MDAnalysis code that builds the backbone (N, CA, C; Angstrom):
import MDAnalysis as mda
import numpy as np

u = mda.Universe.empty(261, n_residues=87, atom_resindex=np.repeat(np.arange(87), 3), trajectory=True)
u.add_TopologyAttr("name", ["N", "CA", "C"] * 87)
u.add_TopologyAttr("resid", np.arange(1, 88))
u.add_TopologyAttr("resname", ["UNK", "UNK", "UNK", "UNK", "UNK", "UNK", "UNK", "UNK", "UNK", "UNK", "UNK", "UNK", "UNK", "UNK", "UNK", "UNK", "UNK", "UNK", "UNK", "UNK", "UNK", "UNK", "UNK", "UNK", "UNK", "UNK", "UNK", "UNK", "UNK", "UNK", "UNK", "UNK", "UNK", "UNK", "UNK", "UNK", "UNK", "UNK", "UNK", "UNK", "UNK", "UNK", "UNK", "UNK", "UNK", "UNK", "UNK", "UNK", "UNK", "UNK", "UNK", "UNK", "UNK", "UNK", "UNK", "UNK", "UNK", "UNK", "UNK", "UNK", "UNK", "UNK", "UNK", "UNK", "UNK", "UNK", "UNK", "UNK", "UNK", "UNK", "UNK", "UNK", "UNK", "UNK", "UNK", "UNK", "UNK", "UNK", "UNK", "UNK", "UNK", "UNK", "UNK", "UNK", "UNK", "UNK", "UNK"])
u.atoms.positions = np.array([
    [20.117, -6.317, -1.715],
    [19.340, -7.414, -1.173],
    [18.492, -6.902, -0.028],
    [17.205, -7.160, -0.112],
    [16.290, -6.658, 0.887],
    [15.693, -7.834, 1.658],
    [15.728, -7.734, 2.986],
    [15.194, -8.789, 3.843],
    [13.823, -8.350, 4.327],
    [12.805, -9.165, 4.065],
    [11.475, -8.810, 4.525],
    [11.287, -9.233, 5.983],
    [10.133, -8.918, 6.532],
    [9.860, -9.141, 7.950],
    [9.878, -10.628, 8.294],
    [9.285, -11.480, 7.455],
    [9.237, -12.919, 7.737],
    [10.631, -13.536, 7.757],
    [11.478, -13.110, 6.840],
    [12.846, -13.634, 6.819],
    [13.611, -13.209, 8.068],
    [13.393, -11.982, 8.506],
    [14.062, -11.493, 9.709],
    [13.601, -12.270, 10.941],
    [12.288, -12.508, 11.053],
    [11.764, -13.272, 12.189],
    [12.289, -14.706, 12.148],
    [12.358, -15.297, 10.945],
    [12.888, -16.649, 10.831],
    [14.348, -16.706, 11.246],
    [15.133, -15.724, 10.841],
    [16.554, -15.696, 11.216],
    [16.708, -15.588, 12.722],
    [15.880, -14.761, 13.351],
    [15.940, -14.600, 14.813],
    [15.545, -15.906, 15.505],
    [14.456, -16.541, 15.045],
    [14.015, -17.800, 15.660],
    [15.023, -18.917, 15.426],
    [15.609, -18.977, 14.240],
    [16.608, -20.011, 13.954],
    [17.856, -19.819, 14.815],
    [18.292, -18.569, 14.961],
    [19.461, -18.293, 15.804],
    [19.159, -18.623, 17.267],
    [17.934, -18.338, 17.705],
    [17.540, -18.666, 19.076],
    [17.508, -20.175, 19.278],
    [16.996, -20.918, 18.298],
    [16.956, -22.378, 18.413],
    [18.369, -22.966, 18.449],
    [19.247, -22.465, 17.595],
    [20.624, -22.964, 17.582],
    [21.340, -22.589, 18.876],
    [21.133, -21.353, 19.335],
    [21.738, -20.931, 20.601],
    [21.224, -21.739, 21.780],
    [19.924, -22.032, 21.785],
    [19.361, -22.846, 22.860],
    [19.897, -24.266, 22.844],
    [20.056, -24.834, 21.655],
    [20.602, -26.190, 21.557],
    [22.054, -26.230, 22.023],
    [22.830, -25.246, 21.616],
    [24.232, -25.205, 22.070],
    [24.318, -24.943, 23.569],
    [23.437, -24.079, 24.074],
    [23.409, -23.824, 25.513],
    [23.016, -25.057, 26.296],
    [22.137, -25.862, 25.736],
    [21.725, -27.095, 26.406],
    [22.882, -28.086, 26.483],
    [23.683, -28.138, 25.445],
    [24.789, -29.091, 25.417],
    [25.956, -28.619, 26.283],
    [26.266, -27.327, 26.220],
    [27.483, -26.830, 26.859],
    [27.272, -26.195, 28.224],
    [26.058, -26.187, 28.753],
    [25.825, -25.596, 30.076],
    [26.467, -26.465, 31.155],
    [27.037, -25.808, 32.130],
    [27.711, -26.547, 33.198],
    [26.733, -27.033, 34.262],
    [25.602, -26.339, 34.416],
    [24.622, -26.730, 35.421],
    [23.379, -27.273, 34.730],
    [22.744, -28.236, 35.376],
    [21.585, -28.894, 34.789],
    [20.427, -27.920, 34.632],
    [20.228, -27.039, 35.589],
    [19.127, -26.076, 35.523],
    [19.317, -25.117, 34.345],
    [20.534, -24.684, 34.101],
    [20.799, -23.810, 32.956],
    [20.591, -24.559, 31.643],
    [20.941, -25.834, 31.628],
    [20.727, -26.646, 30.439],
    [19.236, -26.781, 30.138],
    [18.424, -26.964, 31.172],
    [16.977, -27.082, 30.975],
    [16.374, -25.769, 30.495],
    [16.849, -24.655, 30.993],
    [16.342, -23.367, 30.524],
    [16.701, -23.143, 29.058],
    [17.879, -23.544, 28.664],
    [18.266, -23.436, 27.255],
    [17.413, -24.346, 26.382],
    [17.099, -25.525, 26.892],
    [16.248, -26.448, 26.143],
    [14.838, -25.882, 25.982],
    [14.322, -25.237, 27.025],
    [13.008, -24.601, 26.935],
    [13.024, -23.479, 25.894],
    [14.095, -22.699, 25.879],
    [14.211, -21.633, 24.893],
    [14.215, -22.207, 23.481],
    [14.908, -23.324, 23.300],
    [14.957, -23.955, 21.991],
    [13.597, -24.492, 21.576],
    [12.851, -25.087, 22.512],
    [11.515, -25.587, 22.201],
    [10.582, -24.461, 21.771],
    [10.645, -23.326, 22.458],
    [9.797, -22.187, 22.079],
    [10.187, -21.647, 20.705],
    [11.470, -21.610, 20.402],
    [11.905, -21.123, 19.085],
    [11.436, -22.053, 17.973],
    [11.504, -23.353, 18.202],
    [11.029, -24.308, 17.201],
    [9.518, -24.177, 17.025],
    [8.800, -23.953, 18.108],
    [7.357, -23.733, 18.002],
    [7.072, -22.458, 17.205],
    [7.888, -21.443, 17.373],
    [7.733, -20.221, 16.586],
    [7.964, -20.461, 15.106],
    [8.926, -21.309, 14.773],
    [9.163, -21.661, 13.367],
    [7.961, -22.419, 12.814],
    [7.366, -23.293, 13.615],
    [6.163, -24.002, 13.177],
    [5.015, -23.029, 12.916],
    [4.859, -22.028, 13.765],
    [3.810, -21.033, 13.560],
    [4.058, -20.266, 12.269],
    [5.318, -19.930, 11.999],
    [5.629, -19.232, 10.752],
    [5.329, -20.080, 9.523],
    [5.417, -21.396, 9.664],
    [5.145, -22.296, 8.549],
    [3.663, -22.650, 8.455],
    [2.832, -21.935, 9.203],
    [1.382, -22.168, 9.244],
    [1.038, -23.567, 9.728],
    [1.801, -24.075, 10.661],
    [1.542, -25.380, 11.271],
    [1.275, -25.162, 12.757],
    [0.154, -24.507, 13.039],
    [-0.161, -24.156, 14.421],
    [-0.384, -25.381, 15.296],
    [-0.922, -26.447, 14.702],
    [-1.146, -27.671, 15.473],
    [0.184, -28.276, 15.923],
    [1.166, -28.288, 15.047],
    [2.488, -28.791, 15.440],
    [3.121, -27.913, 16.507],
    [2.912, -26.600, 16.418],
    [3.441, -25.699, 17.445],
    [2.788, -25.972, 18.788],
    [1.472, -26.187, 18.787],
    [0.769, -26.493, 20.036],
    [1.228, -27.823, 20.612],
    [1.407, -28.813, 19.743],
    [1.899, -30.115, 20.210],
    [3.316, -29.982, 20.741],
    [4.138, -29.191, 20.074],
    [5.519, -28.960, 20.524],
    [5.524, -28.399, 21.948],
    [4.695, -27.413, 22.187],
    [4.677, -26.781, 23.504],
    [4.032, -27.696, 24.533],
    [2.889, -28.296, 24.209],
    [2.182, -29.116, 25.186],
    [2.913, -30.408, 25.512],
    [3.406, -31.094, 24.496],
    [4.030, -32.396, 24.749],
    [5.434, -32.233, 25.299],
    [6.265, -31.480, 24.596],
    [7.651, -31.393, 25.030],
    [7.812, -30.552, 26.286],
    [7.230, -29.357, 26.309],
    [7.370, -28.532, 27.503],
    [6.499, -29.045, 28.634],
    [5.356, -29.631, 28.302],
    [4.449, -30.092, 29.344],
    [4.874, -31.390, 29.995],
    [5.413, -32.311, 29.238],
    [5.727, -33.614, 29.822],
    [7.225, -33.878, 29.921],
    [7.942, -33.676, 28.833],
    [9.374, -33.969, 28.849],
    [10.103, -33.048, 29.835],
    [9.784, -31.766, 29.788],
    [10.449, -30.832, 30.697],
    [10.015, -31.055, 32.144],
    [8.770, -31.511, 32.349],
    [8.312, -31.812, 33.703],
    [9.117, -32.962, 34.290],
    [9.344, -33.994, 33.516],
    [10.149, -35.124, 33.986],
    [11.587, -34.674, 34.239],
    [12.119, -33.846, 33.354],
    [13.486, -33.360, 33.541],
    [13.587, -32.476, 34.784],
    [12.565, -31.655, 35.023],
    [12.595, -30.810, 36.227],
    [12.495, -31.648, 37.498],
    [11.729, -32.730, 37.477],
    [11.701, -33.629, 38.626],
    [13.067, -34.248, 38.850],
    [13.767, -34.590, 37.780],
    [15.119, -35.131, 37.928],
    [16.046, -34.094, 38.542],
    [15.888, -32.822, 38.145],
    [16.707, -31.766, 38.729],
    [16.380, -31.598, 40.201],
    [15.102, -31.632, 40.538],
    [14.713, -31.467, 41.940],
    [15.222, -32.618, 42.801],
    [15.215, -33.823, 42.253],
    [15.686, -34.971, 43.022],
    [17.198, -34.961, 43.204],
    [17.916, -34.347, 42.291],
    [19.373, -34.287, 42.404],
    [19.831, -32.904, 42.848],
    [18.973, -32.173, 43.531],
    [19.285, -30.802, 43.923],
    [20.512, -30.710, 44.845],
    [20.723, -31.734, 45.669],
    [21.863, -31.694, 46.571],
    [23.176, -31.619, 45.796],
    [23.325, -32.407, 44.730],
    [24.543, -32.378, 43.948],
    [24.685, -31.045, 43.191],
    [23.574, -30.452, 42.789],
    [23.631, -29.183, 42.067],
    [24.137, -28.073, 42.993],
    [23.627, -28.049, 44.232],
    [24.013, -26.977, 45.138],
    [25.424, -27.156, 45.669],
    [25.927, -28.366, 45.704],
    [27.300, -28.552, 46.160],
    [28.302, -27.985, 45.198],
    [27.942, -27.871, 43.930],
    [28.853, -27.363, 42.929],
    [29.003, -25.849, 42.955],
    [28.199, -25.148, 43.741],
    [28.263, -23.689, 43.771],
    [29.515, -23.158, 44.382],
])
């Protein structure tokens, strides 16, 4: 069985997306959870690019990373006192 380059890239992106999703759920700190979520968003955008859906990849990055993650980062910044107390 021979794995071509596209299959290898897809396996890497799929594993990164699954790892990012699990990291988002199981992270103990909110900042680490957000970084895992960002990693998952980029991996999903990479899968969209592989499927020749560049517009969906651009929307994935612009909408989710641009707006959803911005709101989540503001929530992290506003609750920074509770985050630092856990150290």
